[in-house]
SELOZA-239148 format. One record per residue (C-alpha): x, y negated, z; residue number from 1. Coordinates in steps of 0.05 Angstrom, whole numbers, plus 32768, in hexadecimal, padded with zeros to 4 digits. Layout:
REM residues N
{x X y Y z Z k NUM};
...
//
This chain:
REM residues 557
{x 7E40 y 8A04 z 85C0 k 1};
{x 7E58 y 89F0 z 857B k 2};
{x 7E73 y 8A24 z 8550 k 3};
{x 7EBB y 8A27 z 853A k 4};
{x 7EC7 y 8A0E z 84F4 k 5};
{x 7EFF y 89F9 z 84CC k 6};
{x 7F07 y 89AD z 84C2 k 7};
{x 7EF3 y 89B5 z 8477 k 8};
{x 7EB2 y 89D9 z 848E k 9};
{x 7EA1 y 89A5 z 84BE k 10};
{x 7EAC y 896C z 848A k 11};
{x 7E7D y 8991 z 8459 k 12};
{x 7E49 y 899F z 848F k 13};
{x 7E4B y 8953 z 8499 k 14};
{x 7E3D y 8940 z 8456 k 15};
{x 7E02 y 8973 z 8450 k 16};
{x 7DE2 y 8954 z 8490 k 17};
{x 7DE8 y 890B z 8470 k 18};
{x 7DC4 y 8924 z 8435 k 19};
{x 7DFB y 892D z 8400 k 20};
{x 7DE0 y 895F z 83CF k 21};
{x 7E13 y 8949 z 8395 k 22};
{x 7E59 y 8932 z 8392 k 23};
{x 7E8C y 8924 z 8359 k 24};
{x 7ED7 y 8939 z 835E k 25};
{x 7F16 y 894F z 8338 k 26};
{x 7F37 y 898D z 8362 k 27};
{x 7F77 y 8987 z 8387 k 28};
{x 7FA1 y 89B2 z 83AE k 29};
{x 7F9E y 8981 z 83E7 k 30};
{x 7F57 y 8990 z 83F6 k 31};
{x 7F4E y 89D9 z 83E4 k 32};
{x 7F2F y 89EB z 8426 k 33};
{x 7EF7 y 89B6 z 8418 k 34};
{x 7EEC y 89DB z 83D3 k 35};
{x 7EE6 y 8A1D z 83F3 k 36};
{x 7EB0 y 89FE z 8428 k 37};
{x 7E8A y 89E2 z 83EF k 38};
{x 7E89 y 8A24 z 83CF k 39};
{x 7E4F y 8A39 z 83F9 k 40};
{x 7E2B y 89FA z 8403 k 41};
{x 7DEF y 89E0 z 83E2 k 42};
{x 7E14 y 89AB z 83C0 k 43};
{x 7E18 y 899C z 8375 k 44};
{x 7E62 y 8990 z 836C k 45};
{x 7E70 y 896C z 8327 k 46};
{x 7EB7 y 897C z 8311 k 47};
{x 7ED4 y 8942 z 82E7 k 48};
{x 7F0D y 8936 z 82BB k 49};
{x 7F30 y 88F8 z 82DB k 50};
{x 7F29 y 88DB z 8320 k 51};
{x 7F12 y 8898 z 8301 k 52};
{x 7ED5 y 88B6 z 82E3 k 53};
{x 7EC7 y 88DD z 8322 k 54};
{x 7EC4 y 88A2 z 834E k 55};
{x 7E9B y 887D z 831D k 56};
{x 7E69 y 88B5 z 831E k 57};
{x 7E67 y 88B2 z 836A k 58};
{x 7E5D y 8863 z 8364 k 59};
{x 7E24 y 886C z 8336 k 60};
{x 7E03 y 88A2 z 8368 k 61};
{x 7E07 y 886E z 8397 k 62};
{x 7DE3 y 8837 z 836E k 63};
{x 7DAE y 8869 z 835B k 64};
{x 7DA3 y 8887 z 83A3 k 65};
{x 7DB1 y 8852 z 83D1 k 66};
{x 7DDC y 8882 z 83FB k 67};
{x 7E26 y 888A z 83F1 k 68};
{x 7E40 y 88AE z 83B5 k 69};
{x 7E76 y 88E0 z 83C7 k 70};
{x 7EB5 y 88EE z 83A3 k 71};
{x 7EF1 y 891D z 83AF k 72};
{x 7F34 y 8911 z 8394 k 73};
{x 7F79 y 8929 z 83A5 k 74};
{x 7FB3 y 8902 z 83BF k 75};
{x 7FE0 y 88CC z 839D k 76};
{x 7FCF y 88C8 z 8353 k 77};
{x 7F8C y 88E4 z 8361 k 78};
{x 7F7A y 88AF z 8391 k 79};
{x 7F97 y 8874 z 8369 k 80};
{x 7F74 y 888C z 832A k 81};
{x 7F34 y 888D z 8354 k 82};
{x 7F40 y 8846 z 836B k 83};
{x 7F19 y 882C z 832B k 84};
{x 7ED7 y 8847 z 8349 k 85};
{x 7EE5 y 882E z 838D k 86};
{x 7EF1 y 87E2 z 8371 k 87};
{x 7EB1 y 87E9 z 834E k 88};
{x 7E8A y 8802 z 838D k 89};
{x 7EAA y 87C3 z 83B2 k 90};
{x 7E95 y 878B z 8380 k 91};
{x 7E52 y 87AE z 8374 k 92};
{x 7E43 y 87B5 z 83BB k 93};
{x 7E36 y 8800 z 83B3 k 94};
{x 7E38 y 8834 z 83E9 k 95};
{x 7E6D y 8868 z 83DC k 96};
{x 7EA0 y 8896 z 83FF k 97};
{x 7EE1 y 88AE z 83E0 k 98};
{x 7EFE y 88EB z 8403 k 99};
{x 7F49 y 88F1 z 83F2 k 100};
{x 7F73 y 892E z 83FF k 101};
{x 7FB2 y 8918 z 8428 k 102};
{x 7FF6 y 893B z 8435 k 103};
{x 7FFC y 895D z 8472 k 104};
{x 8003 y 893B z 84B4 k 105};
{x 804A y 8955 z 84C5 k 106};
{x 8065 y 8935 z 8480 k 107};
{x 8052 y 88EE z 848C k 108};
{x 807D y 88B6 z 8488 k 109};
{x 80B3 y 88DF z 845C k 110};
{x 8095 y 88C9 z 8413 k 111};
{x 8081 y 8911 z 840F k 112};
{x 8062 y 8929 z 83C9 k 113};
{x 8031 y 88F8 z 83B2 k 114};
{x 802C y 88D5 z 83FB k 115};
{x 8001 y 8894 z 83FB k 116};
{x 7FED y 886B z 843A k 117};
{x 7FA2 y 8864 z 8424 k 118};
{x 7F8E y 8838 z 845C k 119};
{x 7FC3 y 8803 z 8443 k 120};
{x 7FB6 y 8813 z 83F8 k 121};
{x 7F6B y 880C z 83FB k 122};
{x 7F63 y 87D5 z 8435 k 123};
{x 7F4D y 87A4 z 83FE k 124};
{x 7F22 y 87D0 z 83D3 k 125};
{x 7EFD y 87F5 z 8409 k 126};
{x 7ECB y 87E1 z 8444 k 127};
{x 7EF7 y 8813 z 846E k 128};
{x 7F2F y 8843 z 8463 k 129};
{x 7F3F y 8875 z 8494 k 130};
{x 7F68 y 88BA z 849F k 131};
{x 7F4A y 88F0 z 84CB k 132};
{x 7F82 y 890B z 84F2 k 133};
{x 7F5C y 893D z 851F k 134};
{x 7F27 y 896A z 8501 k 135};
{x 7EFD y 8960 z 8543 k 136};
{x 7EF1 y 8916 z 852B k 137};
{x 7ED6 y 892B z 84E5 k 138};
{x 7E89 y 8924 z 84FE k 139};
{x 7E98 y 88E2 z 851E k 140};
{x 7EBE y 88C6 z 84E6 k 141};
{x 7E91 y 88DC z 84AD k 142};
{x 7E53 y 88C0 z 84D0 k 143};
{x 7E74 y 887E z 84D8 k 144};
{x 7E90 y 8880 z 8490 k 145};
{x 7E44 y 8889 z 8476 k 146};
{x 7E2B y 8850 z 84A4 k 147};
{x 7E66 y 8821 z 848E k 148};
{x 7E55 y 8830 z 8443 k 149};
{x 7E0F y 881F z 844C k 150};
{x 7E07 y 87EC z 8481 k 151};
{x 7E08 y 87A4 z 8474 k 152};
{x 7E24 y 8795 z 8431 k 153};
{x 7E2F y 87DB z 8415 k 154};
{x 7E72 y 87F1 z 83FA k 155};
{x 7EAA y 8827 z 83F4 k 156};
{x 7ECB y 884F z 8428 k 157};
{x 7F06 y 8876 z 8421 k 158};
{x 7F18 y 88B1 z 844F k 159};
{x 7F55 y 88D5 z 844B k 160};
{x 7F5A y 8922 z 845E k 161};
{x 7F9F y 893E z 8473 k 162};
{x 7FA0 y 8984 z 8451 k 163};
{x 7FB6 y 89A8 z 8491 k 164};
{x 7F81 y 8983 z 84BD k 165};
{x 7F4C y 89A4 z 848C k 166};
{x 7F66 y 89EA z 84A7 k 167};
{x 7F60 y 89DC z 84F0 k 168};
{x 7F2D y 8A02 z 8515 k 169};
{x 7EFE y 89D8 z 8540 k 170};
{x 7EBC y 89DE z 8568 k 171};
{x 7E9C y 899A z 8562 k 172};
{x 7E51 y 8989 z 855C k 173};
{x 7E37 y 896A z 8520 k 174};
{x 7E26 y 8920 z 8519 k 175};
{x 7DDD y 890D z 8505 k 176};
{x 7DC5 y 88EB z 84C3 k 177};
{x 7DD8 y 88A6 z 84C0 k 178};
{x 7DA4 y 8873 z 84AA k 179};
{x 7DBC y 8828 z 84A4 k 180};
{x 7DA8 y 87F2 z 84CD k 181};
{x 7D73 y 87C7 z 84AA k 182};
{x 7D7D y 877E z 84BD k 183};
{x 7D35 y 875B z 84B9 k 184};
{x 7D21 y 8710 z 84B1 k 185};
{x 7D13 y 86ED z 84F8 k 186};
{x 7CCC y 86D0 z 84FD k 187};
{x 7CED y 8689 z 84FE k 188};
{x 7D0F y 868E z 84BB k 189};
{x 7CD0 y 86AC z 849B k 190};
{x 7CAE y 866D z 84B8 k 191};
{x 7CE1 y 863F z 849D k 192};
{x 7CE0 y 8662 z 8459 k 193};
{x 7C94 y 8659 z 8453 k 194};
{x 7C98 y 860F z 8460 k 195};
{x 7CD3 y 8609 z 842B k 196};
{x 7CA8 y 862F z 83F9 k 197};
{x 7C67 y 8608 z 840B k 198};
{x 7C93 y 85C6 z 83F8 k 199};
{x 7CB4 y 85E1 z 83B9 k 200};
{x 7C9D y 85CF z 8372 k 201};
{x 7CD3 y 85F8 z 834B k 202};
{x 7CE6 y 8635 z 8378 k 203};
{x 7D0C y 8672 z 8357 k 204};
{x 7D1C y 86B3 z 8372 k 205};
{x 7D62 y 86D4 z 8362 k 206};
{x 7D6E y 871B z 8373 k 207};
{x 7DAA y 8747 z 8373 k 208};
{x 7DD4 y 8772 z 839C k 209};
{x 7DC9 y 87B7 z 83B7 k 210};
{x 7D9E y 87D7 z 83ED k 211};
{x 7D5C y 87D2 z 83C6 k 212};
{x 7D26 y 8804 z 83BF k 213};
{x 7CEB y 8805 z 8393 k 214};
{x 7CBC y 87F2 z 83C5 k 215};
{x 7CE0 y 87B4 z 83D0 k 216};
{x 7CDA y 879A z 8389 k 217};
{x 7C8C y 87AB z 8390 k 218};
{x 7C8A y 877C z 83CA k 219};
{x 7CB4 y 8746 z 83AC k 220};
{x 7C88 y 8747 z 836B k 221};
{x 7C4A y 873F z 8395 k 222};
{x 7C67 y 8701 z 83B9 k 223};
{x 7C82 y 86E3 z 8375 k 224};
{x 7C37 y 86EE z 835B k 225};
{x 7C16 y 86C8 z 8397 k 226};
{x 7C49 y 8691 z 8398 k 227};
{x 7C51 y 868A z 8348 k 228};
{x 7C9F y 8692 z 834E k 229};
{x 7CCB y 86A4 z 8316 k 230};
{x 7CFA y 86E0 z 8326 k 231};
{x 7D42 y 86E9 z 8307 k 232};
{x 7D71 y 871C z 8315 k 233};
{x 7DBA y 8718 z 831D k 234};
{x 7DF3 y 8732 z 82EE k 235};
{x 7DE3 y 877B z 82DD k 236};
{x 7DAB y 8785 z 830E k 237};
{x 7D73 y 8786 z 82DF k 238};
{x 7D56 y 87C7 z 82FB k 239};
{x 7D40 y 879C z 8337 k 240};
{x 7D01 y 877E z 8316 k 241};
{x 7CD9 y 8790 z 82DA k 242};
{x 7CEB y 8765 z 829E k 243};
{x 7C9F y 8774 z 8288 k 244};
{x 7C85 y 874D z 82CA k 245};
{x 7C64 y 8708 z 82BA k 246};
{x 7C91 y 86EC z 82EE k 247};
{x 7CD5 y 8706 z 82D2 k 248};
{x 7D05 y 86CD z 82BD k 249};
{x 7D40 y 86EF z 82A2 k 250};
{x 7D88 y 8704 z 82B4 k 251};
{x 7DBB y 86D4 z 82D3 k 252};
{x 7DFB y 86F4 z 82B9 k 253};
{x 7E2C y 86E7 z 8281 k 254};
{x 7E12 y 86BD z 8245 k 255};
{x 7DCD y 86B6 z 8269 k 256};
{x 7D8E y 868E z 824C k 257};
{x 7D9C y 8645 z 824F k 258};
{x 7D58 y 863D z 8260 k 259};
{x 7D62 y 8666 z 82A0 k 260};
{x 7DA0 y 8643 z 82B2 k 261};
{x 7D79 y 8600 z 82B4 k 262};
{x 7D42 y 861C z 82D7 k 263};
{x 7D6D y 862B z 8311 k 264};
{x 7D92 y 85EC z 830A k 265};
{x 7D52 y 85C4 z 830E k 266};
{x 7D36 y 85F5 z 834B k 267};
{x 7D22 y 85D1 z 838A k 268};
{x 7D23 y 8615 z 83AF k 269};
{x 7D4F y 864D z 839C k 270};
{x 7D46 y 8690 z 83C2 k 271};
{x 7D83 y 86BE z 83BB k 272};
{x 7D71 y 8706 z 83D0 k 273};
{x 7DA6 y 873E z 83D7 k 274};
{x 7DDB y 871C z 83AA k 275};
{x 7E16 y 86F3 z 83B6 k 276};
{x 7E14 y 86C5 z 8379 k 277};
{x 7E5C y 86D7 z 8366 k 278};
{x 7E85 y 86BF z 8327 k 279};
{x 7E5D y 86DC z 82EF k 280};
{x 7E16 y 86CB z 8305 k 281};
{x 7E2C y 868A z 8321 k 282};
{x 7E4C y 867A z 82DA k 283};
{x 7E92 y 8674 z 82F6 k 284};
{x 7E78 y 8659 z 8334 k 285};
{x 7E5D y 861D z 830E k 286};
{x 7E17 y 8627 z 8312 k 287};
{x 7E12 y 860A z 835C k 288};
{x 7E3D y 85DD z 8387 k 289};
{x 7E6D y 85F9 z 83BB k 290};
{x 7E67 y 85F8 z 83F5 k 291};
{x 7E22 y 85CD z 83E7 k 292};
{x 7DFB y 85EF z 83B5 k 293};
{x 7DDA y 85B1 z 839C k 294};
{x 7D96 y 85D5 z 839E k 295};
{x 7D71 y 85ED z 83DC k 296};
{x 7D87 y 8632 z 83E7 k 297};
{x 7D70 y 866B z 8413 k 298};
{x 7D9B y 86A7 z 8412 k 299};
{x 7D85 y 86EA z 842C k 300};
{x 7DBF y 871F z 8436 k 301};
{x 7DC5 y 875A z 8461 k 302};
{x 7E0E y 8747 z 8475 k 303};
{x 7E17 y 8709 z 84A0 k 304};
{x 7E5B y 8702 z 8489 k 305};
{x 7E46 y 86F3 z 8443 k 306};
{x 7E11 y 86BC z 8459 k 307};
{x 7E35 y 8678 z 844A k 308};
{x 7E76 y 8696 z 8435 k 309};
{x 7E72 y 866F z 83F3 k 310};
{x 7E32 y 8646 z 83F5 k 311};
{x 7E19 y 8628 z 8431 k 312};
{x 7DCB y 8634 z 842E k 313};
{x 7D94 y 860B z 8449 k 314};
{x 7D78 y 864B z 8469 k 315};
{x 7DA4 y 868C z 8473 k 316};
{x 7D7D y 86CB z 8483 k 317};
{x 7D9F y 870E z 8499 k 318};
{x 7D76 y 8742 z 847B k 319};
{x 7D76 y 877D z 844C k 320};
{x 7D45 y 8775 z 840C k 321};
{x 7D17 y 87A7 z 842D k 322};
{x 7D04 y 8788 z 846A k 323};
{x 7D03 y 8741 z 844A k 324};
{x 7CD9 y 8752 z 8413 k 325};
{x 7CA9 y 8777 z 843E k 326};
{x 7CA2 y 8735 z 846B k 327};
{x 7C93 y 870D z 842F k 328};
{x 7C4F y 8728 z 8431 k 329};
{x 7C3F y 8700 z 846C k 330};
{x 7C4A y 86C0 z 8445 k 331};
{x 7C12 y 869D z 8426 k 332};
{x 7C15 y 8662 z 83F5 k 333};
{x 7BF6 y 8621 z 8401 k 334};
{x 7BC2 y 85FE z 83D1 k 335};
{x 7BC3 y 860C z 8385 k 336};
{x 7BF5 y 863B z 835F k 337};
{x 7C32 y 861F z 8345 k 338};
{x 7C16 y 860A z 8303 k 339};
{x 7C30 y 8645 z 82D3 k 340};
{x 7C7A y 8642 z 82EB k 341};
{x 7C82 y 868B z 82E4 k 342};
{x 7C5E y 868F z 82A5 k 343};
{x 7C8A y 865B z 8288 k 344};
{x 7CCC y 867D z 82A0 k 345};
{x 7CB5 y 86BE z 828A k 346};
{x 7CA3 y 86A6 z 823D k 347};
{x 7CE8 y 8684 z 823C k 348};
{x 7D06 y 86CB z 8250 k 349};
{x 7CDA y 86EB z 8218 k 350};
{x 7CF3 y 86B9 z 81E4 k 351};
{x 7D39 y 86C0 z 81F3 k 352};
{x 7D39 y 870E z 81F2 k 353};
{x 7D07 y 8719 z 81B9 k 354};
{x 7D2D y 8720 z 8172 k 355};
{x 7D72 y 872D z 8169 k 356};
{x 7D94 y 8700 z 8135 k 357};
{x 7DB3 y 8720 z 80F8 k 358};
{x 7DFD y 8730 z 8100 k 359};
{x 7E34 y 8744 z 80CB k 360};
{x 7E34 y 878A z 80B6 k 361};
{x 7E09 y 87BF z 80A3 k 362};
{x 7DFA y 87D8 z 80E8 k 363};
{x 7DD4 y 87A7 z 8112 k 364};
{x 7DE3 y 87B6 z 815D k 365};
{x 7DAF y 8784 z 8174 k 366};
{x 7D77 y 87A4 z 814D k 367};
{x 7D8F y 87E8 z 816A k 368};
{x 7D86 y 87D0 z 81AE k 369};
{x 7D40 y 87B0 z 81A2 k 370};
{x 7D2D y 87F4 z 8181 k 371};
{x 7D44 y 8816 z 81C4 k 372};
{x 7D1C y 87E5 z 81F1 k 373};
{x 7CDB y 87FC z 81CF k 374};
{x 7CED y 8846 z 81C7 k 375};
{x 7D08 y 8856 z 820A k 376};
{x 7CD7 y 8860 z 8247 k 377};
{x 7CDB y 8833 z 8287 k 378};
{x 7D02 y 8861 z 82AC k 379};
{x 7D3B y 8870 z 8278 k 380};
{x 7D7F y 885D z 829C k 381};
{x 7DAB y 8834 z 8272 k 382};
{x 7DF5 y 8831 z 8285 k 383};
{x 7E2D y 8809 z 826B k 384};
{x 7E75 y 87F5 z 8277 k 385};
{x 7E95 y 87B3 z 8269 k 386};
{x 7E9F y 8792 z 8225 k 387};
{x 7E7B y 875D z 81F4 k 388};
{x 7E4E y 8799 z 81E0 k 389};
{x 7E28 y 8793 z 8225 k 390};
{x 7E10 y 874D z 8213 k 391};
{x 7DDA y 876A z 81E6 k 392};
{x 7DC2 y 879A z 821A k 393};
{x 7DBC y 875F z 824E k 394};
{x 7D98 y 8734 z 821B k 395};
{x 7D6D y 8762 z 81F0 k 396};
{x 7D5F y 879F z 8218 k 397};
{x 7D26 y 879A z 824D k 398};
{x 7D2D y 87C2 z 828A k 399};
{x 7CEA y 87D3 z 82AB k 400};
{x 7CF6 y 880D z 82DE k 401};
{x 7D19 y 8807 z 831E k 402};
{x 7D5E y 881F z 8320 k 403};
{x 7D64 y 8825 z 82D5 k 404};
{x 7DA6 y 87FB z 82CA k 405};
{x 7DE9 y 8819 z 82D9 k 406};
{x 7E1F y 87E4 z 82CA k 407};
{x 7E59 y 87C7 z 82F0 k 408};
{x 7E59 y 8784 z 8308 k 409};
{x 7EA2 y 8787 z 8314 k 410};
{x 7EAB y 878E z 82C5 k 411};
{x 7ECA y 87CD z 82C6 k 412};
{x 7ED4 y 87F3 z 8283 k 413};
{x 7EC8 y 8839 z 827B k 414};
{x 7E8B y 883B z 82AD k 415};
{x 7E54 y 884C z 8281 k 416};
{x 7E64 y 8895 z 8270 k 417};
{x 7E73 y 88B0 z 82B0 k 418};
{x 7E39 y 8884 z 82D0 k 419};
{x 7E0A y 88A5 z 829B k 420};
{x 7E23 y 88EC z 82AE k 421};
{x 7E0E y 88E3 z 82F6 k 422};
{x 7DCD y 88BE z 82E6 k 423};
{x 7DB9 y 88FD z 82BA k 424};
{x 7DD0 y 892A z 82F2 k 425};
{x 7DA5 y 8907 z 8324 k 426};
{x 7D6B y 88FE z 82F3 k 427};
{x 7D67 y 8934 z 82BD k 428};
{x 7D21 y 8924 z 82AE k 429};
{x 7D32 y 88DF z 8297 k 430};
{x 7D55 y 88C5 z 8255 k 431};
{x 7D9A y 88AE z 8268 k 432};
{x 7DBE y 887E z 8235 k 433};
{x 7E03 y 8865 z 823B k 434};
{x 7E18 y 882E z 820A k 435};
{x 7E64 y 8820 z 8207 k 436};
{x 7E93 y 87FB z 81D9 k 437};
{x 7ECC y 8820 z 81BB k 438};
{x 7F00 y 880B z 81E8 k 439};
{x 7ED2 y 8810 z 8222 k 440};
{x 7EBF y 885B z 8215 k 441};
{x 7F09 y 8872 z 820B k 442};
{x 7F16 y 8860 z 8257 k 443};
{x 7EEC y 889A z 826B k 444};
{x 7EE1 y 88C2 z 822B k 445};
{x 7EF4 y 8902 z 8251 k 446};
{x 7EB8 y 8904 z 827C k 447};
{x 7E8E y 8911 z 823A k 448};
{x 7EB3 y 8958 z 8247 k 449};
{x 7E8E y 8955 z 8290 k 450};
{x 7E4D y 894E z 826D k 451};
{x 7E52 y 8986 z 823F k 452};
{x 7E69 y 89B4 z 8279 k 453};
{x 7E2A y 89A3 z 829F k 454};
{x 7DFA y 899B z 826A k 455};
{x 7DEE y 8953 z 8279 k 456};
{x 7DC3 y 893D z 8238 k 457};
{x 7DD5 y 88F1 z 823A k 458};
{x 7DDF y 88CA z 81FE k 459};
{x 7E1A y 889F z 81F3 k 460};
{x 7E15 y 8866 z 81C2 k 461};
{x 7E5B y 8851 z 81AC k 462};
{x 7E61 y 880C z 818E k 463};
{x 7EA5 y 880B z 8167 k 464};
{x 7EC0 y 87CB z 814E k 465};
{x 7F05 y 87E0 z 814C k 466};
{x 7F21 y 87B3 z 8184 k 467};
{x 7F1C y 879D z 81CE k 468};
{x 7EE5 y 876B z 81BA k 469};
{x 7EE0 y 8742 z 81FB k 470};
{x 7F28 y 873A z 81FE k 471};
{x 7F2C y 8727 z 81B4 k 472};
{x 7EF6 y 86F2 z 81BE k 473};
{x 7F1F y 86D2 z 81F5 k 474};
{x 7F5D y 86DA z 81C9 k 475};
{x 7F3D y 86B6 z 818E k 476};
{x 7F26 y 867F z 81BF k 477};
{x 7F6A y 8672 z 81E2 k 478};
{x 7F99 y 8682 z 81AA k 479};
{x 7F72 y 8684 z 8167 k 480};
{x 7F8F y 86B0 z 812E k 481};
{x 7FC3 y 86CD z 815C k 482};
{x 7FAA y 8715 z 815E k 483};
{x 7FD4 y 873B z 8194 k 484};
{x 7FC6 y 8783 z 81BA k 485};
{x 7F79 y 8783 z 81AB k 486};
{x 7F75 y 87B0 z 816F k 487};
{x 7F61 y 87F3 z 8177 k 488};
{x 7F65 y 8831 z 814B k 489};
{x 7F2C y 8860 z 815B k 490};
{x 7F1B y 88AD z 8154 k 491};
{x 7EDF y 88C6 z 8131 k 492};
{x 7EB4 y 88C5 z 816D k 493};
{x 7E7D y 88F4 z 8154 k 494};
{x 7EB1 y 8925 z 8143 k 495};
{x 7ECF y 8922 z 8188 k 496};
{x 7E8C y 8928 z 81A8 k 497};
{x 7E82 y 8964 z 817E k 498};
{x 7EC6 y 897E z 8191 k 499};
{x 7EB1 y 897A z 81DD k 500};
{x 7E78 y 89A4 z 81CA k 501};
{x 7E45 y 896E z 81C8 k 502};
{x 7E1A y 894C z 8190 k 503};
{x 7E39 y 8915 z 8164 k 504};
{x 7E28 y 88E9 z 812C k 505};
{x 7E40 y 88A9 z 8107 k 506};
{x 7E12 y 8873 z 80FE k 507};
{x 7E29 y 883E z 80C4 k 508};
{x 7DE3 y 881A z 80B9 k 509};
{x 7DAB y 8803 z 80E5 k 510};
{x 7D77 y 882E z 80C6 k 511};
{x 7DA1 y 8869 z 80D6 k 512};
{x 7DA1 y 885A z 8125 k 513};
{x 7D56 y 8870 z 8138 k 514};
{x 7D5B y 88B3 z 8115 k 515};
{x 7D9E y 88C2 z 812D k 516};
{x 7D86 y 88B1 z 8176 k 517};
{x 7D4E y 88DD z 8170 k 518};
{x 7D77 y 891C z 8155 k 519};
{x 7DA5 y 890A z 8192 k 520};
{x 7D70 y 8912 z 81C6 k 521};
{x 7D52 y 8950 z 819E k 522};
{x 7D98 y 8974 z 81A2 k 523};
{x 7D90 y 897C z 81EC k 524};
{x 7DDC y 8977 z 81EF k 525};
{x 7E09 y 893C z 8206 k 526};
{x 7E02 y 8910 z 81CB k 527};
{x 7E2E y 88D9 z 81AD k 528};
{x 7E1C y 88A7 z 8176 k 529};
{x 7E52 y 8882 z 8155 k 530};
{x 7E3C y 8843 z 813A k 531};
{x 7E6B y 8817 z 8111 k 532};
{x 7E66 y 87CB z 8123 k 533};
{x 7E84 y 8797 z 80F9 k 534};
{x 7EBA y 8774 z 811F k 535};
{x 7E9E y 8732 z 810B k 536};
{x 7E60 y 873F z 8134 k 537};
{x 7E80 y 872D z 8178 k 538};
{x 7E4A y 870E z 81A0 k 539};
{x 7DFF y 870A z 8190 k 540};
{x 7E05 y 86C6 z 8176 k 541};
{x 7E4E y 86B6 z 815A k 542};
{x 7E79 y 86DA z 8130 k 543};
{x 7EC5 y 86E2 z 8138 k 544};
{x 7ED6 y 86B4 z 8103 k 545};
{x 7EAA y 867E z 8121 k 546};
{x 7ECA y 8687 z 8162 k 547};
{x 7F0F y 8685 z 8145 k 548};
{x 7EFE y 8645 z 8117 k 549};
{x 7EDF y 8621 z 8154 k 550};
{x 7F1F y 862A z 817C k 551};
{x 7F4A y 8618 z 8141 k 552};
{x 7F24 y 85D8 z 8134 k 553};
{x 7F29 y 85C7 z 8180 k 554};
{x 7F75 y 85D1 z 817F k 555};
{x 7F7D y 85A3 z 8143 k 556};
{x 7F54 y 856A z 8168 k 557};
//
């Protein structure tokens, strides 16, 4: 017979059964009972400074582990602050569960203090939003939450916890550990794919999404080698395939290599595995036709609802990446190899990413990124949020290890620093670097205090050009010379890092970057390098003045 426990203890026991050994939170009186139950649990509880940072940490954990990242926040403003991470998890297809403390059940419907209807509020963000009314249903609902978060297309689940329910005493058995169903390709689909491959003269693999494991990319690489097929990754999914592999063709994201775009357009068989080819990788839905792609398309995805949702494929295969990549081992090419297709594609990638061009200013950010790609080991984790600064990472850094890129496909600012805190907490043996713009880092700068509190020795590289660079770029294109609401006056970030208790340095010249970075690593502290970037250096190829002058010339006709 099951022992009698509080609802809060039942909940924590379910988390442990599901393999949760780490979670992020901002404490709140609405779930004090859970905090008390966590006191004696073997769970690493990371206390954050703002719920947006806490939820981003949970999303990063989901990306790194493949199982739901867990975040606890309080009701009302706690939950709305945390919505940032929930939205990232939705668009990035990341398994995550947000637990929200809720008002007592007897107060519902009166607009009590911080009352929110979470099922309604998160109905578009989350795969499932639920409130647990009865403590004896906690094992059932938590197990279902894990399954929903991981199964099909992964995503976030929101679970509201009325504070009085957490104190109820119940005797209820635990739920078993959940493993997501792994849809696999049918033999007829594989036979059809083999026929298509044997007839193709210019096939290409495009990989993205989630639910990947390191063994999957090993199987995929072996297949690509046998069939001489180039492999490109979708936007911000560079960790799915090594950039050093001779079949690697580059990233299809913002500002991609024109040679890669033309290769896709000229393909006679495009095999999309795990991704959705949404706005950024599809070049604003202009790369392929809709609904007829205009290119023979094989779409492999674990959720049937995504197959044919935008693009109607020649062959739709409902499968997770793992079973599909394993099944590729049974396929064999016909006749001679593909006449150096992969070699040509890889050479184009290397040429596009080899040497950063000179930029205005004493600090050459592109050269710093190129130095990092040579200095950092293959398992180093690179994190970033959103902004023009990320363009240099995607172009000039080369991701080699699996799961080494943490970046939001949703384009959410503020992601890099909290994601790096979680990455370093999960992998303390690895070097973890967050690259962030000045506007970007200020969205979650308070989580540097979290890094200091837990001794998380990450390195944050802040690229400071005194403006919201991406918005300024679009502003100059659409309204040249009319600068509005994009200028920033920033603090001394190095001094701020030191004030938090970390290591901080200012970098004004390219030659200063490498020694400053080494000192940051040697400090053993959370470190921040404040790099001053010339405002003219807005993209790897074009200055601010050039963008404005082109827009003015166009306006004059």
